[in-house]
C-alpha positions, 0 to 999 in steps of 0.5 A, a space after each residue: 750349723 747355719 748353711 743357707 742353700 743356694 735356693 733359699 738365699 733371696 729368702 734368707 736376704 730378705 727376712 734373716 740376714 739381718 740377725 747376722 754379723 758374720 759371713 763366708 760366701 764361697 764356692 766354685 762360681 766366682 761371679 756368683 760369690 761376688 754378687 752375693 757378697 755384695 747383696 749382703 753388703 748392700 743389705 748391711 746398711 753400711 754406706 759403701 762409698 765411705 771409706 771410713 766405714 768400709 775396710 776392703 782386704 785381699 788375702 795378701 793384706 792379712 797373711 802376715 798379720 792374723 789378728 788384722 781382721 779382728 782388730 779391724 771389725 772390733 775397731 771403732 768407726 771415725 764417725 760412728 755408726 757400723 762398720 763393714 770389713 770385706 775380705 776377698 779370699 782364694 781358698 782355705 786360709 789360716 788367718 780367716 779360720 782363726 778369725 772366724 773362730 774368734 769372732 764367732 765366740 764373740 760376734 761383734 755389735 756394730 760391724 759386719 764381716 763378709 769373707 770372699 772365698 773359692 771352692 772349699 771342700 767339705 771339711 776345710 778348716 775354714 769351711 768347718 768354722 763357719 758351718 759349726 758355729 751358729 753365729 755365721 752365715 755359711 752361704 755356698 754358691 755353685 754354678 746355676 743349673 738349668 732352673 736357676 739360668 731360666 729364672 735369671 733368662 725370665 727375670 732380666 727378660 720380664 723386665 724388659 718385656 721381652 719374650 723368647 722362643 722355647 728354641 732360642 731359650 734352650 740355645 741360650 741356656 746351653 751358652 751361658 752359666 758357669 759364672 753368675 756375673 758373666 751370665 747376668 752380662 750376656 742375658 742384658 746384653 740380649 734384652 738391650 738387642 731385644 728392644 722393640 721386637 715381639 719374640 727373641 729367636 735363635 737367630 737373635 741369640 746366635 747373634 748377639 751371644 755368638 758376636 764374641 766368638 761363641 764357636 771358637 769358644 765351643 770348639 775349645 771346650 769341646 777340644 778339652 773333653 775330647 783330648 784333642 790338644 791340636 784342636 785345642 790349639 787351633 781353637 785357641 789361636 781363634 779365640 786370641 785372634 778374635 779377641 774373645 774374653 778368656 773367661 768365656 772359654 774357662 767358664 763354658 769348661 765349668 759349665 760342662 764339668 758341671 754337667 759331666 759330674 752330675 752326669 756321672 753321678 747318676 750313671 753311678 747311682 743309677 747304674 746305667 749307661 752313659 747314653 741313657 744319662 745323655 738322653 735324659 739330659 737331652 735339653 741340656 746338650 745340643 744333638 752335635 755335642 753328645 758323642 763328645 760327652 759320651 766320650 768324656 763320661 767314660 774319661 771322668 769319674 766323679 772324683 777326677 771331675 771335681 779335681 777339674 772344677 777345683 782347677 778351673 776355679 783356681 784359674 778363674 781366680 788366677 787370671 783376675 789376679 794376674 790379668 796379663 797372664 791370663 792366657 798363659 794360665 788359661 792355656 796351661 789349665 786347659 792342656 793339662 785337662 785336654 791330656 787328662 780326657 785321653 786317660 779312661 775311667 780315672 
């Protein structure tokens, strides 16, 4: 089993990635999946702008031809050199599982295979195929926790030679996460805004991160957690009018459900009340939102929170596949979760 823990990925990329030809990058954070797949592709040394060396496929390209991936990996490049086959998938897939099993028995010598997948539950065939083979690097990508978000803030602002106040950092952490690419974009936007400033303050964070109607986004997420359908419809109407990107709403929900999942697990393992858990996570929750979280912890147990995260991850993927339908896809998912929030303890 060769599973690369999230905190070891940078070290793996520097020291060990060159020993592998087969990579499965998966998880609910589609932005982080995409980012890490891109880093592996660049580390391979294959020229990514050469169409004769790189073959990019979507899952729809191989569904009717399960042997295509193996054929592409074993194909000889027109001008020699290494070859990269890069597949973007949704979730567990028989064709991809079959390809991983076949290629792990006889890994390619002059080609690389990178598979991007969504959230694969433990025990799914594709994940088992990767984790049971030493020749495959399995790289799970989960939403950034507070430690990872702070590291990203330090890295990005440090490169711009900027400092940030503790209060501004807390506000920034509360407004980002859920999707690595979106998180990077927001922090980089803040760094660009902060050029020439001695210190980034709460007002700066609110001005930059809030300029995409973050208040409306927060209202939508709070409506979902509260089970308030009318508030959700009102917030989504404001989101639509203000041209706020739909991914901000979905990513906000992903971030909050990950936090709920962690808090619920702590409640059950330590046998403590919701109020105590909320107190211990105080830095991650704005004080005005603590009553909302207390209610949500009563409505969502661990299994239900995991199902919600899968629904949200699927919604993010589908909005990217069908951008013309993103508002409908998001609204359908958020409405289902809002209705579910009204059921307690299930």
